[in-house]
Backbone as JSON, one array per atom type, in Angstrom:
{
  "sequence": "MQQINKNQGFTLIELMVTIAVMAIIAMMAAPSFGNLIQKQNLNRSTQELIGQLNNARSKAVLERREVRVQLNSLAADTPTQLNWASQDKAILKSGSPTEITFLLSGGVKNFAADINGKPFIICNESGGNKSKNISISLMGTIHVTEGTC",
  "N": [[61.18, 43.97, 59.81], [58.24, 42.43, 60.7], [54.84, 43.37, 60.76], [52.02, 42.99, 62.72], [48.69, 42.49, 61.97], [45.68, 43.58, 63.68], [42.72, 41.91, 64.19], [39.86, 43.39, 62.88], [36.75, 44.2, 64.21], [33.92, 43.07, 65.81], [33.76, 41.24, 68.87], [32.5, 38.23, 70.12], [31.47, 38.35, 72.45], [31.09, 41.26, 72.86], [29.11, 41.49, 70.86], [26.93, 39.93, 72.01], [26.45, 41.19, 74.32], [25.6, 43.73, 73.46], [23.34, 43.0, 71.97], [21.77, 42.0, 74.18], [21.32, 44.36, 75.64], [19.74, 45.85, 73.89], [17.47, 44.28, 73.57], [16.47, 44.39, 76.22], [15.79, 47.2, 76.21], [13.77, 47.02, 74.3], [12.05, 45.49, 75.38], [11.12, 47.22, 77.58], [9.83, 49.27, 76.1], [7.77, 48.08, 74.69], [5.28, 47.62, 76.32], [4.35, 50.56, 76.42], [4.17, 50.88, 73.72], [1.92, 49.41, 73.07], [-0.1, 50.91, 74.42], [-0.11, 53.1, 73.19], [-1.18, 52.53, 70.53], [-3.66, 51.81, 71.34], [-4.69, 54.16, 72.13], [-4.35, 55.75, 70.0], [-6.42, 54.36, 68.18], [-8.66, 54.93, 69.71], [-8.7, 57.86, 69.6], [-9.0, 57.99, 66.7], [-11.61, 56.6, 66.14], [-13.27, 58.58, 67.55], [-12.91, 60.71, 66.2], [-13.88, 60.11, 63.85], [-16.62, 59.73, 64.47], [-17.39, 62.2, 65.47], [-16.97, 63.68, 63.08], [-18.82, 62.59, 61.41], [-21.24, 63.43, 63.09], [-20.9, 66.17, 62.58], [-21.07, 66.44, 59.9], [-23.68, 65.43, 59.56], [-25.21, 67.56, 60.86], [-24.53, 69.8, 59.34], [-25.47, 69.22, 57.05], [-28.23, 68.99, 57.69], [-28.82, 71.7, 58.01], [-28.16, 72.81, 55.42], [-29.74, 71.36, 53.79], [-32.19, 72.04, 54.76], [-33.72, 70.33, 56.37], [-34.67, 67.56, 58.75], [-31.94, 65.42, 59.84], [-30.97, 62.26, 60.87], [-28.55, 60.71, 62.94], [-27.53, 57.61, 63.22], [-26.11, 55.39, 65.54], [-23.7, 52.54, 65.9], [-24.46, 51.33, 63.56], [-24.49, 49.45, 60.52], [-25.79, 50.15, 58.34], [-26.41, 51.5, 55.11], [-26.03, 54.8, 54.21], [-28.65, 57.28, 53.88], [-30.51, 60.22, 52.44], [-31.73, 61.16, 54.63], [-30.78, 59.99, 56.81], [-27.81, 59.28, 58.63], [-25.05, 56.83, 59.15], [-23.22, 55.4, 61.84], [-20.39, 53.4, 62.57], [-17.9, 51.94, 64.61], [-14.84, 51.47, 62.82], [-12.34, 50.49, 64.16], [-11.0, 49.11, 67.13], [-12.68, 50.12, 69.01], [-15.61, 50.78, 70.91], [-19.12, 51.81, 71.41], [-19.85, 52.51, 74.68], [-22.2, 50.81, 76.46], [-25.45, 52.06, 77.41], [-24.99, 54.56, 76.42], [-26.41, 57.17, 74.43], [-27.94, 56.0, 71.39], [-28.78, 57.3, 68.94], [-29.23, 60.35, 67.29], [-30.9, 63.31, 66.38], [-30.68, 65.89, 64.18], [-31.98, 69.17, 63.78], [-33.26, 71.42, 61.12], [-32.28, 73.87, 61.94], [-29.98, 73.29, 62.88], [-29.7, 72.81, 65.38], [-30.4, 70.39, 68.13], [-32.63, 67.69, 68.07], [-35.03, 66.43, 70.7], [-33.15, 65.37, 72.51], [-30.96, 64.59, 74.88], [-28.32, 64.27, 75.98], [-26.36, 65.97, 76.82], [-27.68, 67.34, 78.81], [-28.57, 65.71, 80.8], [-26.4, 64.33, 81.54], [-25.53, 62.25, 80.03], [-23.41, 61.51, 77.61], [-22.19, 60.51, 74.62], [-20.28, 57.65, 75.0], [-17.05, 56.43, 74.21], [-15.26, 53.71, 74.16], [-12.36, 51.47, 74.48], [-12.29, 48.31, 73.0], [-10.65, 46.31, 73.69], [-9.93, 46.5, 76.2], [-8.31, 48.65, 78.67], [-8.72, 51.8, 80.61], [-9.48, 54.09, 79.74], [-11.51, 56.5, 78.05], [-13.44, 58.25, 75.62], [-15.56, 61.06, 75.96], [-18.36, 62.3, 74.37], [-20.19, 65.13, 74.22], [-23.13, 66.92, 73.33], [-24.57, 69.66, 72.8], [-27.97, 71.37, 73.03], [-27.86, 73.17, 71.15], [-26.1, 72.08, 69.26], [-23.53, 71.98, 69.32], [-20.52, 70.5, 69.81], [-18.65, 68.8, 72.31], [-15.75, 67.32, 73.4], [-14.32, 65.45, 75.8], [-12.06, 63.65, 77.9], [-12.21, 60.57, 79.63], [-13.2, 57.82, 81.93], [-13.58, 54.3, 81.45]],
  "CA": [[60.27, 43.4, 60.84], [56.88, 42.11, 60.2], [53.78, 43.94, 61.57], [50.9, 42.01, 63.17], [47.65, 43.31, 62.1], [44.86, 43.03, 64.66], [41.5, 41.66, 63.51], [38.78, 44.44, 63.25], [35.29, 43.94, 64.39], [33.35, 42.73, 67.21], [33.88, 39.95, 69.64], [31.17, 37.51, 70.23], [31.06, 38.84, 73.9], [30.49, 42.52, 72.49], [27.84, 41.6, 70.1], [25.74, 39.46, 73.01], [26.13, 42.3, 75.26], [24.76, 44.9, 72.7], [21.91, 42.52, 71.63], [21.09, 41.85, 75.43], [20.82, 45.76, 75.85], [18.72, 46.3, 73.0], [16.4, 43.48, 74.07], [16.07, 45.11, 77.54], [15.15, 48.33, 75.83], [12.59, 46.86, 73.37], [10.86, 44.97, 76.47], [10.53, 48.39, 78.3], [9.1, 50.09, 75.15], [6.41, 47.33, 74.22], [3.97, 48.16, 76.67], [4.03, 51.75, 75.89], [3.41, 50.88, 72.19], [0.45, 48.82, 72.81], [-0.99, 51.91, 74.98], [-0.17, 54.09, 72.03], [-1.98, 52.05, 69.79], [-5.12, 51.77, 71.8], [-5.01, 55.64, 72.36], [-4.82, 56.1, 68.6], [-7.65, 53.84, 67.81], [-9.72, 55.65, 70.45], [-8.99, 59.03, 68.81], [-9.59, 57.79, 65.38], [-13.02, 56.51, 66.32], [-13.89, 59.59, 68.15], [-12.88, 61.81, 65.17], [-14.88, 59.83, 62.78], [-17.89, 60.07, 65.1], [-17.43, 63.75, 65.37], [-16.92, 64.11, 61.67], [-20.18, 62.17, 61.0], [-22.15, 64.34, 63.55], [-20.73, 67.55, 62.09], [-21.82, 66.2, 58.6], [-25.34, 65.44, 59.78], [-25.53, 68.91, 61.31], [-24.4, 70.76, 58.13], [-26.55, 68.56, 55.86], [-29.71, 69.25, 58.11], [-28.78, 73.05, 57.75], [-28.17, 73.0, 54.26], [-30.95, 70.88, 52.92], [-33.34, 72.31, 55.58], [-34.61, 69.02, 56.85], [-34.02, 66.86, 59.71], [-30.99, 64.39, 59.63], [-30.63, 61.54, 61.98], [-27.47, 59.89, 62.94], [-27.71, 56.24, 63.97], [-24.8, 54.95, 65.98], [-23.53, 51.06, 65.87], [-25.3, 50.82, 62.5], [-23.76, 49.41, 59.18], [-26.61, 50.49, 57.17], [-26.18, 52.33, 54.16], [-26.54, 56.35, 54.49], [-29.75, 57.93, 53.15], [-30.64, 61.55, 52.64], [-32.11, 61.62, 55.97], [-30.01, 59.23, 58.06], [-26.22, 58.73, 58.31], [-24.86, 55.88, 60.11], [-21.72, 55.45, 62.2], [-20.08, 52.32, 63.26], [-16.44, 51.96, 64.69], [-14.03, 50.63, 62.23], [-11.28, 49.98, 64.99], [-11.4, 48.29, 68.27], [-13.55, 51.05, 70.0], [-16.96, 50.58, 71.12], [-19.88, 52.62, 72.08], [-20.38, 52.19, 75.86], [-23.64, 50.59, 76.72], [-26.28, 53.05, 78.17], [-24.98, 55.86, 75.83], [-27.39, 57.2, 73.31], [-27.69, 55.35, 70.02], [-29.12, 58.1, 67.76], [-29.55, 61.76, 67.65], [-31.47, 63.86, 65.17], [-30.35, 67.45, 63.99], [-32.98, 69.92, 63.14], [-32.95, 72.13, 60.1], [-31.52, 74.87, 62.34], [-28.57, 72.91, 63.34], [-29.95, 72.47, 66.88], [-30.85, 68.71, 68.3], [-34.12, 67.46, 68.47], [-35.37, 65.38, 71.71], [-31.8, 64.78, 72.76], [-30.61, 65.06, 76.37], [-27.03, 63.8, 76.23], [-25.71, 67.09, 77.79], [-28.49, 68.01, 79.96], [-29.04, 64.46, 81.85], [-25.12, 63.78, 81.76], [-25.34, 60.9, 79.14], [-22.72, 61.7, 76.34], [-21.74, 59.42, 73.94], [-19.0, 57.32, 75.48], [-16.45, 55.51, 73.19], [-14.2, 52.97, 75.07], [-11.49, 50.43, 73.96], [-12.95, 46.99, 73.05], [-9.56, 45.46, 74.01], [-9.46, 46.85, 77.67], [-8.03, 49.98, 78.98], [-9.79, 52.34, 81.21], [-9.54, 55.5, 78.96], [-12.63, 56.85, 77.1], [-13.74, 59.78, 75.18], [-17.11, 61.34, 76.24], [-18.68, 63.35, 73.46], [-21.42, 65.82, 74.73], [-23.7, 67.71, 72.25], [-25.67, 70.77, 73.52], [-29.15, 71.34, 72.26], [-27.52, 73.89, 69.9], [-25.6, 71.26, 68.23], [-22.23, 72.23, 69.35], [-20.11, 69.05, 70.22], [-17.55, 68.79, 73.23], [-15.09, 66.08, 73.8], [-13.58, 65.29, 77.13], [-11.62, 62.37, 78.4], [-13.02, 59.85, 80.75], [-12.92, 56.47, 82.27], [-14.81, 53.29, 81.11]],
  "C": [[58.96, 43.36, 60.22], [55.85, 42.64, 61.09], [52.63, 43.14, 61.55], [49.68, 42.88, 62.9], [46.48, 42.54, 62.93], [43.46, 42.81, 63.84], [40.5, 42.7, 63.94], [37.48, 43.88, 63.09], [34.85, 43.68, 65.62], [33.48, 41.33, 67.65], [32.58, 39.4, 69.86], [30.51, 38.01, 71.6], [30.3, 40.1, 73.48], [29.13, 42.38, 71.88], [26.64, 40.73, 71.02], [25.4, 40.36, 73.9], [25.37, 43.31, 74.78], [23.4, 44.18, 72.41], [21.15, 42.37, 73.03], [20.56, 43.46, 75.88], [19.61, 46.09, 75.04], [17.35, 45.44, 73.4], [15.77, 44.01, 75.51], [15.15, 46.37, 77.11], [13.84, 48.03, 75.01], [11.58, 46.33, 74.37], [10.2, 46.15, 77.25], [9.73, 49.33, 77.17], [7.8, 49.26, 74.61], [5.21, 47.54, 74.83], [3.57, 49.39, 76.48], [3.61, 51.95, 74.66], [2.02, 50.44, 72.15], [-0.55, 49.99, 73.38], [-1.2, 52.72, 73.81], [-1.08, 53.7, 71.12], [-3.43, 52.07, 70.12], [-5.43, 53.34, 71.69], [-5.41, 56.01, 70.79], [-5.89, 55.44, 68.18], [-8.61, 54.5, 68.52], [-9.97, 57.05, 69.91], [-9.31, 58.98, 67.45], [-11.08, 57.47, 65.42], [-13.76, 57.61, 66.67], [-14.1, 60.68, 67.12], [-13.84, 61.37, 64.1], [-16.28, 60.0, 63.33], [-18.14, 61.62, 64.91], [-17.64, 64.16, 63.87], [-18.46, 63.6, 61.02], [-21.32, 63.03, 61.51], [-22.03, 65.74, 63.05], [-21.29, 67.48, 60.52], [-23.23, 66.2, 58.47], [-25.74, 66.91, 60.05], [-25.6, 69.78, 60.19], [-25.36, 70.33, 57.08], [-27.89, 69.05, 56.24], [-29.9, 70.63, 57.78], [-29.01, 73.57, 56.35], [-29.37, 72.6, 53.42], [-32.24, 71.22, 53.65], [-34.32, 71.08, 55.78], [-33.91, 68.42, 57.85], [-33.27, 65.74, 59.35], [-30.72, 63.72, 60.96], [-29.27, 60.9, 61.9], [-27.73, 58.63, 63.84], [-26.22, 55.48, 64.22], [-24.86, 53.41, 65.99], [-24.41, 50.68, 64.79], [-24.27, 50.84, 61.33], [-24.54, 49.68, 58.2], [-26.1, 51.36, 56.2], [-26.76, 53.81, 54.42], [-27.8, 56.62, 53.44], [-29.83, 59.24, 53.22], [-30.9, 61.91, 53.85], [-31.51, 60.95, 57.09], [-28.64, 58.88, 57.61], [-26.03, 57.85, 59.57], [-23.35, 55.84, 60.36], [-21.58, 54.05, 62.86], [-18.35, 52.19, 63.39], [-15.85, 51.13, 63.86], [-12.7, 50.07, 62.91], [-11.78, 49.28, 66.16], [-11.85, 49.14, 69.2], [-14.83, 50.77, 69.82], [-17.75, 51.6, 71.72], [-20.36, 52.12, 73.33], [-21.83, 51.84, 76.06], [-24.25, 51.51, 77.62], [-25.8, 54.29, 77.51], [-26.04, 55.82, 74.78], [-26.96, 56.67, 72.16], [-28.05, 56.09, 68.94], [-29.35, 59.42, 68.26], [-30.1, 62.38, 66.18], [-31.08, 65.43, 65.41], [-31.42, 68.11, 63.31], [-32.41, 70.89, 62.06], [-32.19, 73.41, 60.68], [-30.34, 74.72, 62.97], [-28.45, 72.43, 64.84], [-30.32, 70.94, 66.99], [-32.2, 68.66, 68.76], [-34.24, 66.12, 69.58], [-34.13, 64.84, 72.13], [-31.3, 65.48, 74.11], [-29.38, 64.54, 76.81], [-26.23, 64.69, 77.19], [-26.4, 67.35, 78.75], [-28.6, 66.88, 81.03], [-27.55, 63.79, 81.97], [-24.93, 62.47, 81.09], [-24.87, 61.2, 77.78], [-22.48, 60.46, 75.71], [-20.39, 59.08, 74.53], [-18.23, 56.17, 74.38], [-15.32, 54.96, 74.21], [-13.44, 51.94, 73.95], [-12.05, 49.18, 74.08], [-11.75, 46.04, 73.7], [-9.09, 45.72, 75.46], [-9.07, 48.35, 77.7], [-9.07, 50.69, 79.83], [-9.96, 53.76, 80.52], [-11.04, 55.5, 78.02], [-12.49, 58.24, 76.48], [-15.26, 59.98, 75.22], [-17.4, 62.67, 75.13], [-19.99, 63.85, 73.88], [-21.76, 66.63, 73.41], [-24.81, 68.36, 72.89], [-26.94, 70.66, 72.61], [-28.93, 72.34, 71.01], [-26.93, 73.1, 68.84], [-24.15, 71.23, 68.32], [-21.66, 70.79, 70.12], [-18.6, 69.4, 71.03], [-16.97, 67.5, 73.44], [-14.13, 66.28, 74.92], [-13.06, 63.83, 77.34], [-12.02, 61.84, 79.53], [-12.31, 58.54, 81.04], [-13.93, 55.5, 81.8], [-15.14, 52.59, 82.4]]
}
C-alpha cells in the first residue's frame, strides 16, 4: 500500500492572515515609537545642557574665575565661556534665559531663573507638549522637572 505524503508548510491563506496580524501590531506600535524617539531626543539634549552647566561650574571653582555658559551658540569654547546648542531636534523655548555665569565659589552671578520662575525650558522642535525645565539655584545646584511647552 502506498502512503500519501501531505505537503508540509503554510498555505497562502495562513501566510496572508499572519502578515495582516503583524501589520496591525506594527501600526499600533508606530505612534508609540515616534513618541519614544522624541522623548529620548529631549532627554539627550537636557543631559548635554546639564553636563555643560556642571562643567562650567566645576571649571569656575577649580580655576578660580568666572565662567559663562552661552546657550544656542555654536561658537568655540574659550577658557571663560562655554557654549551649548542642541544637536538634536530640541530647542530652547523663547523667553528662557540664554546665558548664565558661574562665580569662583560655584554660585551663580546675576541670575534669577529659579527665583523669578524662569528656568531654562527645552522643548521638542518637531512638536509634542513635553518639556524639561532646568532650574538653577543661586548656589549653582541644578534641578530638572518635566513640564509642558
